[in-house]
N, C-alpha and C positions, 0 to 999 in steps of 0.2 A: 361144484357152482351152484348160486341160488339164480333163481331164475328173478328177474326184475320184478316191483310191485306194478300191476299194469289194471287199469279200472274192470277189463274188463273177467279181470279173477275174482272181483268179489260183489260178481253178482248173484242174487241171493240163492234163484233158480238154478244157477250153473253149482252152485255150491252143495244147493240139497242132494243134485242130480248126483254129484260125485262123491259125497258123503251115502245115498242108494246104494252106488255102485259098488262101494267097499273101498273108498281113498284111505278109510283108517285102520286096514291090514293090507296094503300095497296093493291092491286088486286094479288098480284104475290109474291112467297118469294122461296128461295133456302129451300131443304127439304133435312134430311135423311145422307146418307153417305157421302153428300161435306161439310156439316155444321159439322158433328162429325169428320170426318180425319183433316177438316180444325184445329179445337181444339185441336189436336194429333200431327199437323205438320206433318201429313202424305201426301204424295201427292194424288191428287184428280183425280179421275180417269172417273168416272161416275161422270155429272149433273143432278140434278133434279131439277125440278120444280115443285109448287103446285100454283093454282089460283082458285078465285072463280066462273071464265067466264066460260059457259058453253063449251064442246068441240068444239063443232061449230064456236063459237066465236074466241076461240085459231086458229085453223084452220085459218080463215078468217085472222083476226089480223098477222100471222105468212106470209102467204102469202103476205100481204100488203108491207111488206117489203121487198121483192123479195127474201122471202128462202121458201123452198120447206117442205109443213106440209104432216108428214104420218098418218092416223091415224091405229094407231098399235095395240092399244087398246079400238079402241073408242067404244065398250060396257061397256068398264069402267073407260071410260074420258079420257084412254092416247093418247095425238097426239106428232109425234116426230117430232122435228123442226130441219130439217137438217143442221146445221152450217160448215161454211169451216175447223172449227177444230175438228168436230164430231158433233154426233147426242145429244141431248140433250131433256130427256121428258119431258112431260108438261102434267102434270095431274088433272082432277077438281075435288074439293074438293069433299068428297064421307064419304059414314055410310055403314056399311055393313046391309042389310036385312035380307037376309036368310044366313048361312054359313053349312057345311055337312063334315067340313072336307080336302076338296082337293080344294072346289070352293068356291067363295062365290057369292053373288046376292047385286046389291048395287043402293044407289040409292043417287043421286047428291045432296048437302048441299053448305052451307055458310060460315058454323061453322066450325073456324080452329082448336078451338080444338076437335070437335068429329072427326074431320077428323085427326088430332094426332090419339087420342082413339084406333083406328082400327090397327095402327102400332102393331108389335111387341114386342119391346126393347125400356125402355126409352131413352138408345143412339141413338135408330131411328128416334123418333118422335120430335128430335129438327128441328127446322125451322130460319131463317133467312130474315130480310129485305133485299133488293139489294142497297138500296139505304143508309139506316144509319148502318148497319150492324147490327141492334137489334137481337140477342138472343131470340126467344121464346119458353119458356120450363114447360110445364103444368105438365109433370110427374118427374120431378128430374134428367132429363138427362145428363143435363151437371156436375153434383156432379157424376154420375155415373161413367160418362167419365173421370173424373179427380182423382176418386176409382179404374179404370181399370173392374167397375163390370156390368157384364151382367146381368139385371135384366127385366122380363117381366111387362110387364104393366095392374095393376091390377091380377086380378085372375089368376097362368098363370096356372091352370086346363083349365080353360071357353077358355082363346087363347088358346092351346092345340086341344081340341075342335072344335075350327073354321078353325084351318089349322095344319094339324097332321106334315107337314113339320117341325113344328117351334120348334120340336124337336130337330131335327139334327141341325138348324138354333141354335139352344141354345149351342149347344156344338163348334158350328163352332165360331161363334162370341167369346163363351169365349177361344177359342184356340187362337183365333190374337187380341185380346183386353184386354183380361181377366188377372188382376194380385193379385196376394194374393189368396183368396180364392175365390169359388163359391158361386152363390148366392142359398140357402141353397133350400130355396121354389121353387125354378125353377128345380134345382136338382130333389127335390123328386116327384114335380108331372114330369117331364122327365122320371122317373124309372117309376110311377105309369103307366103310359100311353104309355109304347113303345111300346105296341102290336099294337096301333094302326098304326105302320110305316107299317104294313102288308097292311093297304087298301091305300095306295099311290102308285104312278106308279114307276117301277122299276128306268126309267131313269130320275125320279126327286130325289129317292133315290140317284143314283150314281152321280149327278150332285152334289150335297151335299157334301159328303162322299169327292170327290174328293177334292173340296174346302177347306174342313176341314184337307186333308193330306197334302195341300200345303203352309201349313203357316209354317213361319220357324222352328220351333219343334211342331209335334202335340202330342208328346207321352205323357205326363203326361192327356190331354184332351183324348186319345185314350185307356189311364189305368183305367180313369174314367168311361167311356162308358163301360168298359167291365164291370169294380168292380159293375155299376147297371144294368147292361142286357139289355144295349140300342142296343145290335147288337144282341141278342138272336132270334128274331124275321125273321130277315131280311138276318144276316150275323153269324151263328150261327156257322162259321169256325173261325172266332176270339175270340180269348181267352188269357189268360195270358202269353203264350207263342207266340203270335203275339204282344205284347207291348214289350217283351223283344228281340224279331229279328228287328220292328221296333227302338229300340233306338238302338242298334248295328248300323244300316244302319241309322240314324241320323249321329249319332259319326263319320263315314268312311265317309261319303256326306260333311261333311263340308265347306268348303267354296266353294264347287263348287257347291253348291245349291239342294237343293232339288227338285223329283220327285214324283208328283200323283201318277202316275200309279206304277211307281217302287216301293213306300209305300206301295200301296194294293197287289203288291206282298209280299212284307215283311212280311204282316198280314196274311198271307194264307199259310197251312206249303206247301212243296214243293210236290208237286203231280199235274204235268199235269193232268190229271182226274178233281183233285178238280179246278184248274185254272178255265179250258176248265167251270165248270160248274158256276163257281162264277160269268164268264163272261156272259156267259149268260144269266144267272137272273137277272146279271143288266142291258141287254144290253148295254154292250158296244160297239164300233165300230172294227170293225177288227183288226182294226193297234193294239187298245190296247187289244186285247183279244189274237192277237198273242204274243205283248210283257208279257202277262201275264204267257202265258202258257210256251215260251221261257226261264225265268226266273225261273221255276220250274222242267226242267229239270235237274233231276240228274247227279251227275258227282262232280268231281275238276273243277275247271276254267282250262282252255288250255291258251296256250300264249297268250297275247291280241290280236296280229294282225292277226295270226291263229284263232281265234275264232270270231274277225269281221268277218273275209273274210267267213265264212260260215254261220254265221248268224245276222251281222250286227253289224254297231257303236254302234248302241243305244242298242242293246238285250247285246250286249257284253260287254258294259258299265253297265247295268243292275246287269248282273253276274257276273261280277267283284266286286263289291260294297255289293251286295247281299251276295257271298260265300267266297270273299278271307278275308284271316285277314289281309293281309296287299294289299289293292288295288295302292297304291301309284303310283309303277313303270309301272302298268301297264295302267291304265289311262292316264297318262305320253306318252303313247306309241303311242295312240290314240288320243291323242288332236292334230285336225287340220288334221291329215290323213285319209284318204281316200281308201277304201281297191280297188286294181288296177284290171286290167280282165286282164285275158292271153292273152299276145302279140300274139298268133299266134291263129289260127281257122283250120278247117279243111281243107281247100282247101290250107294249108300248107303241110297237110300229101299226102294228095294225090301227089302233085309235088315230095313228096320224094318216092313215089313210091304203096302206099295204094292205094288199090279199094274203090272206094264210096261206102258206105252203115257201117251196124252194127260195123266193125270194127274200123273204124273214130274215131267211136262218142269214145269207149272203150277206143280206145288208147290213145283221145284227155281228156279222165278223166284221165288216168294214168300219164300222161304231168303234168296236173293241181296240183295233189297229191305231186307230188315230187318237183315242183313248189312251192307252198307251204311251204310243210317239209325245203327247203334250204330259205324259206322266203325273195320271189318273186323278184328274179335275172331278171336281165335283157334280151332284148330278144336276143341275142347273146348266154346266158348261155341257157334259153329255148328252141333253136335250136339246140343244141347239147344236151340236153334231146329230144327232137324229135327226133335226129339222130339212139339215141341208142336204144327208144321201140320202131319204127318203122325195124330197124333191126332184132331185135327181134321178133318184128310179123312175118317178113317173113323170120324166122329161122322156126320158128313155124310151 
């Protein structure tokens, strides 16, 4: 089978790179996602090459054509060639020597099939010749791409033992590429080895989970994971109710598109304490932690712009989509809107007769509350409010 034509294949710098790496002698191939996504007619964002050349020779050849070579994973044979349109990873063919479920020790090889055999799924083990476009398929990956089937290469239990993260990757790839039923052998292996996830760093778990939640509609896949106990070892808070909340959120998001952090919030009970615990467990960023906690705050959503002024536009959008039965009007009010700043400051109140100090801050806060309640009027109205508030203070 021949790889379909695609714009990415014609980039002059990529052609120059593959020629330097020996494409005319069969020393380099496109591998992995670029081949898979091109077969599916999807845009290709990440380009990876595999080669029988040593990492040192790859670096030398990349530099010989005026490109920067970065040894990003030299112990595992990876050199990143920095092209004008973006980085391209070039990895020397390898085989696993030892694995412990989290990392592997590798040895370099010149056997293309041996290199493909160490990859996780058949759809990720495809490679293609840069010159002829011929696809090399050692494990039935082309057929699985056509079927929308995510299938482990070889024994699923053995592949999971090599790298426990493959449990979550199985479901992420199924959510993105799966059509129809899930591969039963893979599903049963993931369910049997779910406790292996406890050995992984929480950062790796969070990264995979957020990628999974970022697909167009992850609901059915999340339901499958709940049904088979995949979340229990690391996220026991996710249950059947979580699936229902996620389904409602995805329906409300509609054409506006999904957001992985917001969808994670939907999976959790509306409890800020639980949200904070999960954020800490997954070692999320401060911004992600704050979003989870704000999304979990109790109470009915306030008017959209008042809410956005209080907690920010992103958090307000999260709250509306998670809580409101019909968030359409509120979301429309936030589109392209930036919460304004109060158009006066403490100096204006001093000019009106207040003495600098705590009373100025308290009066400014009272003015801001009224300004917000009135829908953020212009400065003339704010000054009128300030006159009234200052007069009250002076009377007191």
